[in-house]
N, C-alpha and C positions, 0 to 999 in steps of 0.2 A: 396168228400169225402164216401159218400154212396154209390156209384156207386165202388169205392177202395175198399170197405169190401165188395158187392157182389161179381166182381170178385175175392177177395180171396175165399171168402164160395163158391166159384164155382171151383174151381181149389181143394178145401178141399174135396168137396162131389169129385171132380174126382180120386181121388189120392186114397180113402177109397176104392170106384166103384172099381177100377184097382185092388187094392190088396182084393175083394172080401170078406170085413169086413162087419159089421153090426156098426154104431156107437159108440153101448156099448163097443163093443170087440177095437177098435181103439182108446175110449177114453183109457181103461183098460190097452190097452197096452203102451198106452204112459204116462199113472200115472195121469190122465184129467180126471177133473168130467165130466158126462156124458155130466150132462144140460149141462155146459159151452160148450160140445164137441158141441152137436146140435144147441144154441145157436147161437155160429160162423158157423158153415157150411148152418143154414137157411139164413145169413147174415144179421139178426135183432139186432147185438149186438156188439159193440168194439171186435175184434177181438187181443191179446195181442201179443206181440214179441215171450212171453217168450211161450207161448204153440206151436205156430210156431214152433218156433226153436226147442222144447222136440219132436215135428211128424218131421222134418227134421231129425233129429238125429238119430232117432227110425228108420226111414226107409232109411238113408243112401243118402237121397236126397239134392240139395240149398237149404237154407233156400230163396232165392231167385228168386226160378222156386216156391215157396210158394207166396213169397210179389208181387214180380213183374211179377211171368209168363214168364220169361228169364234165360235159363241156363248159367254161367258161362262158358269162351268159354277160357280165359289166364289164360297162366302158366307161365311164364316170369315175367310178371309185369304188372298191370293194372294202372293206368293215370288217376284218377277224378280232372277235372280242376274245381275251385270255382267255386259254386253253383250250380253243371253240375249234381252231381251224382243224380243217379236213385230214385227218392224220393217214402214218403203216407203219408196221411193226413188222419191215421186211425179214428181220431173224429177232432172234432174242436181246441179239445185242442192241439193233438200230431200230431207231423210231423215227421217223420223220413228220413234221410237223405242218403241210402248206400255209404257208402265211398271205395268197396273194390266188387261193383257187379257182374263185369266176371269178378273176379277172381274164378280158380277151386279151390275146392279140401282145401279151407281155414283151416286155426287153429282158426282164431278168424274173429266178424265181427263187424267190425268199422259203426258207423253210427254219426252224425251231429243231436240230438235232440231238436230239437225245441219247447217248452212248453209255450204253453198258458195262461196268470192269469184266474182262473176258480174259483167259492166256491163248486163247486162239492167234493165229499171225491174223498181221493185218491186212485188209482186203485194198488192194490198189486199184485205182478207176485214175483214166484219165479223158478227158472233152475236151470239144472247141470249148473260147473262148476264158471268160476269167471266173475266179471261186473271190470272196471275200467270207471268213468267216470272224466272228467275234463271240469272245467265252463269255455267257452267261454266268455259269456255274459250273465247281470243278478246275480240274487239270487233265492238260491233256497233250500228247506227244505228237504232233504231228510232221511226217514226213513226205519230203517234196523233192524226188528227182534224187531220192539217198540223202537228202539235209535233212536230220532228224531237229526241231523245234519243240520248245515245251513251252504250252501257253495256257495262260493261268487267268485264271478271271477279271475280265475287264480288258486282257492281252485281245491284240485282231493282228490279222495277216492279209493279204490283197497278192494272187499268187497266179500266174498261167495253166489254165485247170489242165491243158495241153502236157503238163507234165506229169509225171506218175503222183500220185498222193493217196495219203489214208491216216488213218489214224488212229488211234486209243485212248481209251481213258486210264491216270493213272491212281496210283495210292489208292486201289481197290475202291474206290467213290464211281460217281456218273458222271458224267461232266455233258452240260447240255450249251448248244451255241446257237448263235444266228448263220448260218452259212447262205446267202446270197450265189445262185449261179447266173451269171452271164454268159 
């Protein structure tokens, strides 16, 4: 987990250096708090997918390049076999498995997200676009702009992802859900 975060941090730093920007300039350009960006680039803190998506969209690069260090290549289709998607464990509590990592110029980013139960406070994200979540297993509380919704297996939710949102697993069990970020 820590190694994956350090690798993402190194890719962020490399991108910023290629763009010949200071951390402050990149953070302002991407509407990210400077402190949050600096922590991410240093590799000492968790790096949210929403932050990576903001940076990827702003500079027209593949989200996969930042998350996994791989550029997508397929343009007709990309098949992901069960359990084989490229994954990253950002923290002990969150694991993201990309379902379309090899498809170039995607209009959406589908992930299987696994959230382990924990007592940590909810981490809120917000990013441009929309998001769709479909619960595959378990139960979770999803907070959107202060409204707490309970989602159970088979439930789905489509929402404006500019609104602050975060989730946690319920009942002491992990939750797995399909998240499509558009």
